[in-house]
C-alpha positions in Angstrom: -29.5 11.9 -15.8 -26.0 12.2 -14.4 -27.3 13.6 -11.2 -29.8 11.0 -11.2 -27.1 8.3 -11.6 -24.8 9.9 -9.0 -27.7 9.7 -6.4 -28.5 6.1 -7.2 -25.0 5.0 -6.6 -24.6 7.1 -3.4 -27.8 5.2 -2.1 -26.5 1.8 -3.2 -23.2 2.7 -1.4 -25.1 3.7 2.0 -27.1 0.6 1.9 -23.9 -1.6 2.5 -22.4 0.7 5.1 -23.3 1.2 8.7 -22.1 3.1 11.7 -20.5 1.1 14.6 -19.8 3.9 17.0 -19.7 1.8 20.0 -17.8 -1.1 18.7 -14.2 -1.7 18.6 -12.3 -3.9 15.9 -12.1 -7.4 17.0 -8.7 -8.5 15.1 -7.7 -11.3 13.0 -8.8 -14.9 13.2 -7.4 -18.1 11.4 -8.3 -18.4 8.1 -8.8 -14.6 7.7 -6.6 -12.0 5.5 -6.4 -8.7 7.1 -4.7 -5.7 5.4 -4.5 -2.8 7.6 -3.9 0.9 6.2 -2.3 2.5 9.2 -2.7 6.2 9.2 -0.4 8.5 11.1 -0.3 11.7 8.9 3.6 11.1 8.5 3.9 8.6 5.7 2.7 5.2 4.4 2.6 1.9 6.1 0.3 -1.1 5.4 0.4 -4.2 7.8 -0.9 -7.6 6.4 -1.7 -10.6 8.2 -2.4 -13.5 5.9 -4.6 -16.7 6.6 -2.1 -18.7 8.6 -0.9 -15.6 10.6 2.3 -14.9 8.5 2.7 -11.2 8.8 4.3 -8.5 6.4 4.7 -4.8 6.8 5.2 -2.7 3.6 6.5 0.5 4.4 6.7 2.8 7.4 7.6 6.4 6.4 8.1 9.3 8.7 8.3 12.4 6.4 9.1 16.0 6.5 7.5 17.8 3.5 7.4 21.2 2.0 3.7 20.8 1.4 1.1 21.0 3.9 0.6 17.7 5.6 -2.5 16.2 6.7 -3.3 16.0 10.7 -0.8 13.9 12.9 -2.8 11.1 14.5 -3.0 10.3 17.3 -0.8 13.4 17.8 3.1 14.1 17.8 3.7 12.9 21.0 5.5 9.8 19.3 7.1 9.6 15.9 5.2 8.1 13.2 7.3 4.7 13.2 6.4 4.4 17.1 2.6 4.6 16.2 3.1 2.2 13.4 4.9 -0.3 15.9 2.2 0.1 18.6 -0.4 -0.7 16.0 1.3 -3.7 15.2 1.5 -5.0 18.5 -2.2 -4.6 18.8 -3.2 -6.7 15.9 -0.3 -9.0 15.1 -1.1 -12.4 16.4 2.7 -13.0 17.2 3.1 -9.7 18.9 6.4 -8.1 18.2 7.5 -10.8 15.6 6.6 -10.0 12.1 7.7 -12.4 9.3 8.5 -9.7 6.5 9.6 -6.2 6.1 9.3 -4.9 2.5 10.1 -1.2 1.5 8.2 -0.7 -1.7 10.8 1.8 -3.1 13.3 4.3 -1.7 11.5 7.7 -0.8 11.2 8.8 2.7 7.4 9.0 3.0 7.7 5.1 2.8 11.2 4.6 4.5 11.6 7.4 6.8 13.6 10.7 6.4 17.1 10.9 8.0 16.8 14.7 7.8 14.0 14.7 10.7 15.5 15.8 14.1 15.1 12.7 15.9 17.3 10.3 18.2 20.4 8.3 16.9 21.3 5.0 18.1 24.7 4.8 19.8 27.4 2.1 19.4 25.7 0.1 16.5 28.5 0.7 14.1 27.3 2.6 12.0 24.7 4.4 14.1 21.4 5.6 12.5 18.5 7.6 13.3 15.4 6.2 14.7 12.9 7.2 11.9 10.5 5.3 10.1 11.2 1.5 9.3 14.4 1.8 11.7 11.9 3.3 14.4 9.4 0.3 14.0 12.5 -2.1 14.5 13.3 -0.5 18.0 9.9 -2.6 19.0 9.3 -4.9 16.2 11.5 -8.1 15.1 11.5 -8.8 11.6 12.3 -12.1 10.1 13.0 -11.2 6.6 13.9 -8.0 4.6 12.9 -7.5 0.9 13.5 -4.2 -1.2 14.1 -3.7 -5.0 17.8 -2.8 -4.5 19.6 -5.6 -2.5 22.6 -6.4 -2.5 24.0 -4.1 -4.9 21.6 -1.1 -4.7 22.8 0.0 -8.5 20.1 -0.9 -10.8 18.8 0.6 -13.0 21.1 3.4 -11.5 22.9 3.8 -8.1 20.9 4.3 -5.2 22.8 7.1 -2.8 20.9 9.2 -0.5 21.0 9.5 3.5 17.4 8.1 3.8 18.4 4.9 2.2 21.8 4.8 3.7 19.9 5.0 7.1 17.5 2.2 6.3 20.4 0.0 5.1 22.4 0.7 8.4 19.4 -0.3 10.3 18.8 -3.5 8.4 22.6 -4.4 8.7 22.3 -3.9 12.6 18.9 -5.9 12.6 20.2 -8.8 10.7 23.3 -9.1 13.2 21.1 -8.9 16.2 18.1 -11.3 15.5 19.4 -13.3 12.7 17.1 -11.7 10.0 17.5 -12.7 6.3 17.6 -10.3 3.3 16.7 -10.7 -0.4 15.9 -8.7 -3.6 12.2 -8.7 -4.8 12.2 -11.2 -7.9 9.7 -9.8 -10.6 7.8 -12.7 -11.9 8.2 -14.9 -9.1 5.3 -16.6 -7.3 5.4 -17.1 -3.6 8.9 -15.4 -2.9 6.7 -14.1 0.1 5.8 -17.5 1.6 3.2 -18.5 4.3 5.4 -19.1 7.4 3.0 -20.9 9.9 0.8 -23.5 8.0 1.6 -23.3 4.3 0.1 -26.5 3.3 -3.1 -25.7 4.6 -3.7 -22.8 2.3 -1.3 -23.9 -0.6 -4.0 -24.2 -3.3 -5.9 -21.2 -2.3 -3.3 -18.3 -1.4 -0.6 -16.8 -3.5 1.5 -13.7 -4.3 2.6 -13.0 -7.6 5.6 -10.5 -8.0 4.4 -8.0 -10.7 7.0 -5.4 -10.9 10.1 -3.6 -9.5 13.0 -1.3 -10.7 11.0 -0.7 -13.9 11.2 -4.5 -14.6 7.6 -5.9 -15.1 6.2 -9.4 -15.3 4.8 -10.4 -18.7 2.0 -12.2 -17.5 3.1 -15.7 -18.5 3.1 -18.8 -16.1 6.9 -18.8 -16.7 7.5 -15.6 -14.8 9.4 -13.8 -17.9 10.0 -10.2 -17.5 10.8 -6.9 -19.5 13.3 -4.7 -18.1 12.0 -1.4 -19.4 14.6 0.9 -18.3 17.2 -1.1 -20.6 15.2 -0.2 -23.9 16.6 3.3 -24.1 19.7 5.2 -22.8 17.6 8.2 -21.7 15.8 6.4 -19.1 19.0 6.2 -16.6 19.5 9.9 -17.4 19.6 11.9 -13.8 18.6 8.4 -12.2 15.0 8.5 -13.7 12.0 8.5 -11.5 11.9 6.5 -8.3 8.3 6.1 -8.4 8.4 4.1 -11.8 10.6 1.7 -9.8 8.1 0.7 -7.3 7.7 -2.8 -6.1 4.1 -4.2 -7.3 2.4 -7.5 -6.3 -0.9 -9.2 -6.5 -2.3 -11.3 -3.6 -4.9 -14.1 -4.3 -6.7 -15.7 -1.6 -9.5 -18.0 -3.0 -11.5 -15.9 -5.4 -10.5 -12.7 -3.6 -7.8 -10.5 -5.3 -5.6 -7.8 -4.3 -3.1 -5.3 -6.0 -0.6 -2.9 -4.4 2.1 -1.0 -6.3 3.9 1.4 -4.1 4.2 5.0 -5.7 4.1 3.3 -9.4 3.6 5.9 -11.9 4.7 7.6 -15.1 6.9 5.8 -17.4 10.0 5.5 -19.5 10.8 5.4 -23.1 11.1 2.4 -25.5 13.6 1.7 -28.1 12.1 4.3 -30.3 11.8 7.0 -28.0 8.1 6.7 -27.6 6.9 6.8 -23.9 5.7 3.6 -22.1 3.3 3.8 -19.2 4.7 1.7 -16.6 1.5 1.7 -14.3 -0.5 0.5 -17.1 1.9 -2.4 -17.8 1.7 -3.4 -14.4 -2.2 -3.1 -14.2 -2.5 -5.1 -17.6 0.0 -8.0 -16.0 -2.1 -8.3 -13.0 -5.5 -8.1 -14.3 -8.8 -7.5 -12.5 -8.8 -7.4 -8.7 -11.3 -6.9 -5.9 -9.5 -4.2 -3.8 -6.7 -2.1 -5.2 -4.1 0.2 -3.1 -4.0 3.5 -4.8 -0.7 4.0 -6.7 1.3 7.1 -5.5 -1.7 8.4 -3.2 -3.9 8.7 -6.1 -2.0 11.8 -6.9 -2.5 13.7 -10.4 0.3 11.6 -12.2 -1.3 8.2 -11.0 -4.3 6.0 -11.5 -4.3 6.5 -15.3 -7.3 5.4 -17.3 -5.0 2.8 -19.0 -4.2 1.2 -15.5 -7.7 1.5 -14.3 -9.1 -0.6 -17.2 -7.1 -3.5 -16.5 -7.5 -3.3 -12.4 -11.4 -2.7 -12.6 -11.4 -3.0 -8.6 -14.5 -2.7 -6.6 -12.5 -0.9 -3.7 -9.7 1.5 -4.1 -7.8 2.4 -0.7 -5.9 5.6 -0.7 -2.8 5.9 1.9 -2.5 9.9 2.4 -0.1 12.3 4.3 0.0 15.3 1.9 -3.5 17.6 1.9 -2.8 17.2 -2.0 -3.5 13.6 -2.0 -7.2 14.5 -2.4 -7.6 15.1 -5.8 -11.1 15.4 -6.8 -10.6 14.7 -10.5 -8.5 11.4 -9.9 -11.3 10.5 -7.2 -14.0 10.9 -9.8 -12.2 9.1 -12.5 -11.9 5.8 -10.0 -15.5 6.2 -8.9 -16.7 6.4 -12.6 -17.4 2.8 -14.4 -17.0 4.5 -17.9 -13.2 3.6 -18.2 -13.5 0.0 -17.2 -13.3 -2.5 -19.8 -15.2 -6.0 -19.6 -18.1 -6.7 -17.1 -19.1 -3.8 -14.8 -18.9 -3.9 -10.9 -22.1 -5.4 -9.7 -21.8 -3.0 -6.5 -20.8 0.8 -6.8 -17.1 1.3 -6.9 -15.4 2.6 -3.6 -12.9 5.0 -2.9 -11.6 5.0 0.6 -9.1 7.6 1.4 -7.4 7.7 4.9 -7.7 11.3 5.4 -9.2 14.6 4.2 -8.6 17.7 5.9 -11.6 19.6 7.4 -10.9 22.6 5.1 -11.0 20.3 1.9 -14.3 18.8 3.2 -15.8 22.3 3.5 -14.3 23.3 0.3 -15.9 20.3 -1.6 -18.9 19.8 0.8 -21.6 19.9 -2.2 -19.2 17.5 -4.3 -21.1 13.9 -5.1 -17.7 12.2 -5.0 -17.3 13.5 -1.3 -20.4 12.0 -0.2 -19.4 8.3 -1.7 -16.0 9.0 -0.1 -17.5 8.8 3.2 -17.3 11.5 6.4 -14.6 9.6 8.4 -10.7 9.7 8.5 -8.4 7.1 10.1 -7.1 3.5 9.5 -8.8 1.7 6.8 -8.9 -2.4 7.2 -9.8 -4.9 4.7 -11.0 -8.3 6.2 -11.2 -11.3 3.6 -13.0 -14.5 5.2 -14.9 -17.5 4.4 -12.1 -18.8 2.2 -11.6 -15.6 0.3 -15.3 -15.7 -0.9 -16.3 -12.6 1.2 -14.7 -9.5 2.6 -15.5 -6.4 4.4 -13.6 -3.1 4.9 -13.6 -1.0 8.1 -12.7 2.5 9.2 -11.5 2.7 12.4 -10.9 6.0 14.5 -6.8 6.9 14.6 -7.6 9.7 17.2 -6.6 7.2 19.8 -5.2 3.3 20.0 -8.7 2.1 20.8 -9.6 0.8 17.4 -13.1 2.3 17.5 -15.0 1.4 14.5 -16.5 4.2 12.6 -17.9 2.4 9.4 -18.4 -0.9 8.2 -18.8 -1.4 4.1 -19.8 -4.9 3.2 -19.9 -7.9 3.1 -19.0 -8.1 -0.6 -18.8 -11.1 -2.5 -15.2 -11.6 -4.1 -15.4 -11.3 -8.0 -14.0 -14.4 -9.4 
């Protein structure tokens, strides 16, 4: 019976996907929400184009890891940040000008690693390495910077490492050079991230709710009240805590369409009685059901907990990867299964689209049912929301070159709400 159910769901998924081997991605149009999961194999980067053309880059990692990394794409002739910048210039309606740069949390696979052997600026006082976000900033002009630590970078504990010092030095210079603004992410706020082009046109249909940052989580009420979970027990700040638990999380709504992103949000802290609190689950509860969810912590074995999934109940989960071990069969199967979801089941089979699975892993799991549902292709993933948020499609684009070649299209899907 279980094998029959997997076969039935696999056939259903095949019916909503078709290859487009000769087509190229046509790009954003007015009224559409595009979410680009940019693959480099060096770190995470997600680029958003909102319905009025406002744009936002969240993260741009360039990382040197001790674990086996996935294959670099297109190749290693350029640094990860350079590839990200070139991608943005291809798809951004404003070219080099991007309205927002958000850093989800302070890890180098999201910000860029200062330990990499890369060029350093000269005469910018202080100088910094051209890596990750700073590398993107050599080509792209940002209007606003948002992170969880500004201005003091000391909550819930002091933030001190070379990667973040490099990021801060870059932001300081960029603000001086281009007049960019900077502010802290405000948990519980609605539309801190504002539409910049035609806000009035989409005021009733588009919004962004800030859900979590620095272990502070919105309580889910209209007043925007929050709870600072790191303050509940003194053990929470010993050894600085886990940076992943402090990740920024937000929800986007466009008409009936909804989307969640939570950086590397995972694990938890202690409450006043010393009991463990799952912050990932708390953020999921505050957010509620969505159509599309970016996987927390690359869908690693400590993330995408059942208590998170039952609240999110997404139609599609998108997993940005750079580490070969980000392919976790048990976690993918958990997301694909509908057994853990509360409430109404998804009308369409749940999808998990991961950016990259190395060939050795594909061979190892060649007979696994989950691999058939994840799909045969690697590369960039683009979510396109249209018809005032009522419909969306998901594209897989080849990352082998910069031609934006479409490999597969999933959908169209009806948004849930």
